[in-house]
C-alpha positions as CSV (number, residue, x, y, z in Angstrom):
1,M,39.7,-14.6,80.8
2,L,41.6,-15.3,77.5
3,F,43.0,-19.0,78.6
4,Q,39.3,-19.9,79.2
5,A,37.3,-18.4,75.8
6,I,40.6,-20.1,73.9
7,F,39.9,-23.4,75.4
8,I,36.3,-22.9,75.2
9,L,36.5,-22.3,71.6
10,L,39.3,-25.4,70.2
11,G,36.9,-27.6,72.7
12,L,34.3,-26.7,70.3
13,V,36.0,-27.1,67.5
14,A,37.3,-30.6,68.5
15,L,33.7,-32.0,68.9
16,G,32.6,-31.4,65.4
17,I,30.3,-28.5,65.8
18,P,29.7,-26.2,63.4
19,I,32.6,-23.0,63.6
20,A,29.4,-20.5,63.6
21,A,27.5,-22.5,66.5
22,A,30.9,-22.8,68.1
23,L,31.1,-18.6,68.2
24,A,27.8,-18.6,69.7
25,W,28.2,-21.0,72.1
26,L,31.6,-19.0,73.3
27,A,29.7,-15.5,73.4
28,L,26.9,-16.9,75.4
29,S,29.4,-18.7,77.7
30,L,31.5,-15.8,78.3
31,N,28.4,-13.5,78.7
32,F,27.1,-16.0,81.2
33,S,30.5,-16.1,83.4
34,F,31.7,-12.9,83.2
35,S,28.5,-10.2,83.3
36,S,25.6,-9.8,84.9
37,S,23.9,-8.1,82.1
38,P,21.7,-10.1,79.4
39,L,24.0,-9.0,76.3
40,Y,22.1,-12.4,74.4
41,L,19.3,-9.8,74.1
42,A,21.2,-7.8,71.9
43,L,21.9,-10.8,69.0
44,G,18.8,-9.3,67.4
45,D,19.7,-5.5,66.8
46,I,23.6,-6.8,66.4
47,A,22.6,-9.1,63.6
48,W,20.0,-6.4,61.7
49,Q,22.8,-3.9,61.4
50,N,25.7,-5.8,60.5
51,S,23.8,-7.8,57.7
52,T,22.3,-5.1,56.1
53,E,25.9,-3.6,56.0
54,F,26.2,-2.2,52.3
55,L,30.1,-3.7,51.8
56,L,28.9,-7.2,52.8
57,V,26.8,-7.4,49.7
58,A,30.4,-7.7,47.5
59,I,30.4,-11.3,49.3
60,P,28.2,-12.7,47.4
61,M,28.9,-11.0,44.3
62,F,32.3,-12.4,44.5
63,V,31.2,-15.8,44.9
64,L,28.9,-15.3,41.9
65,L,31.6,-14.5,40.2
66,G,33.7,-17.3,40.6
67,E,30.5,-20.1,40.2
68,L,29.5,-18.4,36.7
69,L,33.6,-18.2,35.6
70,L,33.8,-22.1,36.9
71,R,30.3,-23.5,35.0
72,S,30.9,-21.5,31.8
73,G,34.6,-23.3,31.1
74,I,36.3,-19.9,31.3
75,A,38.6,-21.3,34.2
76,S,39.8,-24.5,31.9
77,K,40.8,-22.0,28.9
78,M,42.5,-20.1,31.3
79,Y,44.4,-23.1,32.3
80,E,45.1,-24.6,29.0
81,G,46.7,-21.1,28.3
82,M,49.1,-21.0,31.5
83,V,49.9,-24.4,30.5
84,Q,50.9,-22.8,27.0
85,W,53.2,-19.7,28.8
86,L,54.5,-21.8,31.9
87,S,54.9,-25.2,31.1
88,W,58.1,-24.6,29.8
89,L,59.9,-24.2,33.8
90,P,61.7,-26.8,35.6
91,G,58.2,-28.7,36.9
92,G,56.1,-27.8,33.8
93,L,52.4,-27.9,34.7
94,M,52.7,-27.5,38.3
95,H,53.6,-23.8,37.5
96,S,50.5,-23.8,35.2
97,N,49.0,-24.8,38.3
98,I,50.2,-21.6,40.5
99,G,49.9,-19.0,37.7
100,A,46.4,-20.0,36.8
101,C,45.1,-19.9,40.4
102,S,47.1,-16.3,40.5
103,L,44.9,-15.2,37.9
104,F,41.6,-17.0,39.1
105,A,42.6,-15.5,42.5
106,A,42.1,-12.0,40.4
107,T,38.9,-12.6,39.8
108,S,37.0,-14.8,42.5
109,G,38.3,-13.4,46.0
110,S,38.1,-16.7,47.8
111,S,40.7,-19.6,48.1
112,V,38.3,-22.3,48.3
113,A,37.0,-21.2,45.3
114,T,40.3,-20.9,43.3
115,A,41.7,-24.1,44.5
116,A,38.6,-26.3,43.8
117,T,38.3,-24.7,40.3
118,I,41.6,-24.9,39.2
119,G,42.6,-28.4,41.0
120,T,39.1,-29.7,38.8
121,V,41.0,-28.7,35.5
122,A,44.5,-29.8,36.8
123,L,44.4,-32.7,38.2
124,P,44.0,-35.6,35.6
125,E,47.7,-34.4,34.7
126,V,49.3,-35.7,37.4
127,Q,49.0,-40.0,36.4
128,K,49.0,-38.4,32.3
129,R,52.3,-36.6,32.6
130,N,54.2,-38.9,35.6
131,Y,54.9,-35.7,37.9
132,N,55.4,-36.4,41.6
133,E,51.6,-36.7,43.1
134,R,52.9,-35.2,46.4
135,L,54.6,-31.9,45.1
136,F,51.7,-31.4,42.2
137,L,48.8,-31.5,44.8
138,G,50.9,-29.0,46.9
139,T,51.0,-26.7,44.1
140,L,47.2,-26.9,44.0
141,A,46.7,-26.2,48.1
142,A,49.6,-23.7,48.2
143,G,48.3,-21.9,44.8
144,G,44.5,-21.6,46.1
145,T,45.7,-19.6,48.9
146,L,46.0,-16.3,46.6
147,G,42.3,-16.0,46.6
148,I,42.2,-14.2,50.0
149,L,45.7,-12.2,49.0
150,I,45.5,-11.4,45.6
151,P,42.9,-8.4,45.1
152,P,39.6,-8.8,44.5
153,S,39.8,-10.8,48.1
154,I,36.4,-11.4,50.3
155,N,38.6,-11.5,53.3
156,L,40.3,-8.1,53.1
157,I,36.9,-6.8,52.3
158,L,35.8,-8.3,55.9
159,Y,39.1,-7.4,57.6
160,G,38.1,-3.3,56.0
161,L,35.1,-3.9,57.7
162,L,36.4,-5.2,61.0
163,T,38.7,-2.5,62.0
164,D,37.5,0.5,59.9
165,T,40.4,0.2,57.2
166,S,40.2,1.5,53.6
167,V,39.3,-1.4,51.2
168,P,40.9,0.1,48.2
169,E,44.4,0.6,50.3
170,L,44.1,-3.0,51.2
171,Y,43.7,-3.7,47.4
172,L,46.5,-1.9,46.4
173,A,48.9,-3.3,49.0
174,G,47.9,-6.7,48.3
175,F,49.0,-6.6,44.8
176,L,52.8,-6.6,44.8
177,P,52.8,-9.7,48.3
178,G,50.3,-11.7,46.2
179,L,52.8,-11.8,42.7
180,L,55.8,-12.1,45.3
181,L,54.1,-15.2,47.2
182,A,53.3,-16.5,43.7
183,G,57.0,-16.2,42.3
184,L,58.2,-17.4,45.6
185,F,55.9,-20.7,45.1
186,M,57.4,-21.5,41.9
187,L,61.2,-21.0,42.5
188,T,60.2,-23.7,45.4
189,V,59.5,-26.0,42.6
190,I,62.1,-24.9,40.3
191,V,64.2,-25.9,43.8
192,A,62.8,-29.2,44.0
193,C,62.5,-29.9,40.6
194,F,66.4,-29.4,40.5
195,F,67.9,-31.4,42.6
196,R,64.7,-34.0,41.6
197,K,64.4,-34.1,38.2
198,S,62.2,-37.3,38.0
199,W,59.2,-35.1,40.2
200,G,58.8,-32.8,37.2
201,G,57.0,-35.2,34.9
202,S,57.4,-35.4,31.1
203,K,58.1,-32.4,29.3
204,V,54.5,-30.1,27.5
205,D,55.7,-29.9,23.9
206,V,54.1,-26.0,23.5
207,T,55.0,-23.8,20.1
208,W,54.8,-20.0,19.4
209,K,51.7,-20.2,17.2
210,T,49.9,-22.3,20.4
211,R,50.8,-19.6,22.8
212,I,49.3,-17.5,20.6
213,G,46.6,-19.2,20.1
214,S,45.6,-19.3,23.9
215,L,45.4,-15.7,24.3
216,P,42.0,-15.6,23.9
217,G,41.5,-18.1,27.1
218,L,44.1,-15.9,29.1
219,L,42.0,-12.3,27.8
220,P,38.3,-12.7,29.7
221,P,39.9,-13.6,33.2
222,L,42.3,-10.2,33.0
223,G,38.6,-8.6,31.6
224,I,37.0,-9.1,34.1
225,F,40.2,-8.4,36.5
226,L,40.1,-4.7,35.2
227,V,36.6,-4.3,35.6
228,V,36.5,-5.3,38.9
229,V,39.7,-3.5,40.3
230,G,39.7,-1.0,37.6
231,S,36.5,0.8,38.2
232,I,37.7,1.0,42.2
233,Y,40.3,2.8,41.6
234,A,38.7,5.3,38.3
235,G,36.1,6.1,41.2
236,L,33.9,4.9,39.2
237,A,32.2,2.1,42.0
238,T,32.8,1.1,45.2
239,P,34.1,-2.6,46.2
240,T,30.3,-3.7,46.2
241,E,29.5,-1.9,43.1
242,A,32.5,-3.5,41.3
243,A,32.0,-6.8,42.3
244,S,28.2,-6.6,40.5
245,L,29.8,-5.2,37.6
246,G,32.1,-8.4,37.6
247,V,29.0,-10.5,37.7
248,V,27.5,-8.5,34.6
249,A,30.9,-9.1,32.7
250,A,30.9,-12.8,33.6
251,L,27.6,-13.1,32.4
252,G,28.6,-11.7,29.3
253,L,31.6,-13.8,28.4
254,A,29.3,-17.1,28.9
255,A,27.4,-15.6,26.8
256,A,30.2,-15.3,24.0
257,N,31.0,-18.8,25.3
258,K,27.6,-19.9,24.1
259,T,27.6,-21.6,27.7
260,L,25.1,-19.7,29.6
261,S,22.0,-21.1,30.2
262,I,19.4,-21.5,32.9
263,D,20.5,-24.9,34.1
264,M,24.3,-22.9,34.6
265,L,22.5,-19.8,36.2
266,K,20.4,-22.1,38.5
267,A,24.0,-24.3,39.4
268,A,25.7,-20.9,40.1
269,I,23.4,-19.3,41.9
270,E,22.9,-22.6,44.1
271,G,26.5,-22.4,44.8
272,T,26.0,-18.5,45.9
273,M,23.3,-18.9,47.9
274,R,25.1,-22.0,49.6
275,T,28.8,-20.4,50.3
276,T,27.0,-17.2,51.4
277,A,25.1,-18.7,54.0
278,M,27.4,-20.8,55.3
279,I,30.3,-16.8,55.7
280,M,27.3,-14.5,56.7
281,L,26.6,-17.4,59.3
282,I,29.8,-17.0,60.6
283,I,30.3,-13.2,60.3
284,L,27.5,-12.7,62.2
285,A,28.3,-15.3,65.0
286,A,31.6,-13.7,65.3
287,I,30.9,-10.9,64.6
288,F,28.2,-11.0,68.3
289,L,31.2,-12.7,70.1
290,N,33.6,-9.6,69.6
291,F,30.6,-7.6,70.4
292,I,30.9,-9.8,74.1
293,L,34.6,-9.7,74.3
294,A,34.3,-5.6,73.7
295,T,31.7,-5.6,76.0
296,I,33.2,-7.5,78.9
297,G,36.3,-5.8,78.9
298,L,38.3,-9.0,77.2
299,T,39.3,-6.4,74.5
300,Q,40.7,-3.3,76.1
301,A,42.3,-6.4,78.9
302,L,44.4,-8.0,76.6
303,T,45.7,-4.6,74.9
304,Q,46.9,-3.7,78.5
305,A,48.5,-6.7,79.6
306,I,50.5,-6.6,76.2
307,V,51.5,-3.3,76.9
308,D,52.4,-4.0,80.4
309,L,54.7,-6.5,79.2
310,G,57.3,-4.1,78.4
311,W,58.5,-5.7,75.1
312,T,59.5,-4.0,72.0
313,P,57.0,-3.7,69.2
314,F,59.0,-6.3,66.6
315,Q,58.8,-8.6,69.8
316,T,55.4,-8.4,70.4
317,M,55.1,-8.7,66.7
318,L,57.0,-12.3,67.0
319,M,54.2,-13.3,69.7
320,I,51.6,-12.3,68.2
321,I,52.7,-14.0,64.9
322,G,53.8,-16.9,66.9
323,F,50.5,-16.9,68.3
324,L,47.8,-16.8,64.8
325,I,50.4,-19.5,63.3
326,L,49.5,-21.9,66.5
327,L,46.1,-20.9,66.1
328,G,45.8,-21.5,62.1
329,C,46.5,-25.0,62.7
330,F,43.0,-25.7,64.8
331,M,40.8,-23.1,63.4
332,E,39.3,-22.2,60.0
333,T,40.6,-18.8,58.8
334,L,37.6,-17.5,58.5
335,S,36.7,-17.3,61.7
336,M,39.7,-16.9,62.8
337,L,40.2,-13.3,60.9
338,L,36.7,-12.7,62.3
339,T,37.7,-13.2,66.1
340,T,41.4,-12.1,66.2
341,A,41.3,-8.8,63.4
342,P,39.1,-6.8,65.8
343,L,41.2,-8.0,69.4
344,L,44.9,-7.9,67.7
345,A,44.8,-4.5,65.3
346,P,44.0,-2.0,68.0
347,I,47.4,-3.8,69.9
348,V,49.3,-3.6,66.6
349,I,48.4,0.2,66.0
350,Q,49.5,1.2,69.2
351,L,52.4,-0.6,68.8
352,G,53.2,1.7,65.6
353,Y,52.7,-0.2,62.8
354,D,50.4,0.2,59.4
355,P,47.1,-0.9,60.1
356,V,47.5,-1.9,56.0
357,W,50.4,-3.5,56.3
358,F,49.1,-5.7,59.6
359,G,46.3,-6.7,57.5
360,I,48.4,-8.0,54.2
361,L,50.6,-9.9,57.1
362,L,47.3,-11.2,58.5
363,M,46.2,-12.7,55.2
364,V,49.5,-14.2,54.3
365,L,49.4,-15.7,58.1
366,L,45.6,-17.0,57.2
367,E,47.1,-18.3,53.9
368,T,49.3,-20.2,55.9
369,A,46.1,-21.9,57.7
370,L,44.9,-22.8,54.8
371,I,47.5,-25.3,54.2
372,T,48.2,-26.3,57.9
373,P,47.2,-30.0,59.2
374,P,44.4,-30.8,60.7
375,I,42.1,-28.0,59.9
376,G,43.9,-26.6,56.7
377,I,40.7,-26.3,54.4
378,N,42.6,-26.0,51.3
379,L,44.5,-29.8,52.3
380,Y,40.3,-31.0,52.3
381,V,39.3,-29.5,49.3
382,V,42.1,-30.8,47.1
383,Q,41.7,-34.4,48.6
384,G,37.7,-34.1,48.0
385,I,38.6,-33.2,44.2
386,R,41.4,-35.9,44.2
387,K,39.0,-38.9,45.6
388,D,41.4,-41.8,46.4
389,G,44.3,-41.7,47.9
390,R,45.9,-40.6,51.7
391,L,45.2,-37.0,52.9
392,N,48.7,-37.0,54.1
393,D,50.0,-37.3,50.4
394,V,48.3,-33.7,50.3
395,M,49.9,-32.4,53.3
396,I,53.4,-33.6,53.1
397,G,53.0,-31.9,48.9
398,A,52.1,-28.6,51.0
399,L,54.6,-28.4,53.6
400,P,57.3,-26.8,51.5
401,F,55.1,-24.0,50.4
402,V,54.0,-23.7,54.6
403,L,58.3,-23.0,54.4
404,T,57.6,-20.5,51.9
405,M,55.2,-18.7,53.7
406,F,57.1,-17.8,56.3
407,V,59.7,-16.6,54.0
408,M,57.5,-14.4,53.1
409,I,56.4,-13.1,56.3
410,G,60.1,-12.4,57.1
411,L,60.4,-10.6,53.7
412,L,57.6,-8.4,55.2
413,L,58.7,-7.9,58.5
414,A,62.2,-6.9,57.2
415,F,60.5,-5.1,54.3
416,P,57.3,-3.3,55.2
417,D,57.4,-1.9,51.5
418,I,56.5,-4.5,50.3
419,A,53.1,-4.3,50.9
420,L,52.9,-0.4,51.4
421,W,54.8,1.1,48.1
422,M,51.9,0.8,45.7
423,P,49.3,2.4,48.7
424,S,51.5,5.1,49.0
425,L,51.5,6.5,45.4
426,V,47.8,6.7,45.0
427,Y,46.6,7.6,48.8
428,P,50.1,9.8,50.0
429,S,49.9,10.7,53.9
């Protein structure tokens, strides 16, 4: 039954059918094949119950927040500030790409938005300063993935909703791994430019005066981050309310930046509606599929089959990681999260692993999927902004960072406290 479901899903994706329609069709196929009850009649109730979930309101709020930061010019000023502070490292602006992605990820919650925003600002510098184009493109694709790990992350909200895990704990758990992964990305650039100095491009002349002068460009994103995350841990707001506060702060910054206008708001809201409609349709289709899987007994059967293997928890976890890495090559990350989290989380918990830790591990695996061909979304986002050249250039440039993510997965396996230390301080068991 499981292999049939995977085969049907991959076949539908290969045919180019939109992922929401593919998930819904798979659910209907499994219903007709393995159940005598017309479970599809529950689709209306499932869609209504889940679409009115208060936590999901955070999604359009975070999407709107990212749109406002992009269209108000705050993102470009933030990138210029990162150039002043990080370009002295071997690799120059490639470190600014990663640093700017980290900071923007801490406000937008979306990997695609992060890669698109920073890529738009940074790409003109490739030819101007003679960087190795492939590695430069790789830093944008890989840096953009940090949007689903560094809080506030839309994907962490969805994982918390699907597995009944505390979102504030997940946000705390994402801080240290997110910063560590950004540091590993920068180390990758340093190592590459150490062996091939020509890849680092021409030096950027920076003075302390210009560095200090760039601070106003870095403070607004940090301020929004403190408003959003600080309000959650101060007990003043839920994640949904905190996202709304972030939108209000972004509107205030846009007004102060003199870029707030009716046209800008119209463009931001239209972009938010398109993105939110796509995300919500996928979410509802995936939730319906999960309902079908649980009703026909596939979830319980999979759990029991893995337990019956008699493997150690570590061996089983390695199998799960291998399965997710392989699946990430063929499946879009949001759909991958929505279809695998409800199936795998009960298995992982039964093996004795912490659901918060698994949530962070799953985010890193989803990040890996974002830059692994042939379905890696960030690869296409960066290539779309670039508009010329071959997609292979982006894929090859991202490859070193895929290996870096494997190192991060190994660190999380060897040292679970990388993810669990901060939650244990605030939420002692």
